[in-house]
N, C-alpha and C positions, 0 to 999 in steps of 0.2 A: 504494500500500500504506500501511497505517496500523499503527503498533506501539503497543500499549497493554498495560500490566501485564505486559510480557515476552512477549506473544503478537503474532504478525504476522497482521493481518487483511488478507486478499487481496481483490482485486476479485471473485473467485469467491465468497468468503464474503459479500460485500455483496449480490451477485446472489441467492445462496441465501436470505439473510434477507429480501430484498425479495419474492422469490417466495413464501416462507412467509407473510409478512404479507399479501400480495395474495390468496392462496388463503383465508386466514382472513376477510378482508373479504368475499369472495364468499359464503362461508357465512353470515356475519352479515347481509349485505344480503338474501340469500334468506330467511333466517329472519324478518327484520323484515317483508319483503313478505308472507310467509305469515301472520304474526300480525295484520297490518293489513288483510287482504283484506276482512273484514266491516265493520270500523269506518271505513275511509277508503280507498276504491279509488284515489283520486288519489295518496295517499301510498304505498300499496302499489305502484302503477305506478312511481313515482319510485324506490323502493328496488329494484324489479326491473330498472330501467334501470341503476342504479348497479352491480348485481350483474353485468349483462352487460358493462358497460364495464370493470369490474375483472377479469372473466374474460379479457378481451382482453389486459389488462396482464399477468396471470398467465401467459398463453400466450406472450407475447413474452419474459418473463423466463425461462420454462422453455426456450425456444429458446436464449437466451443461455447458460443454465446447461449445456445439453447441449453447446454449443460448447467450454466449458471442460473437459468430460470427454473430449474427443478427444485 
């Protein structure tokens, strides 16, 4: 646990924030891939792969988050 400015930041809070960040990255990478499809298929493919990898991270974090809710 971490205490800052009078608030206690729990492990669950860290996992929640990491999950939120991860899902945002998935959306960003997907958008980049879509925007670059016509200009650079190699770069679009790379961003698509990043989106898939980050989606796996988001899924793992969501599993952890659900365990905190039990």
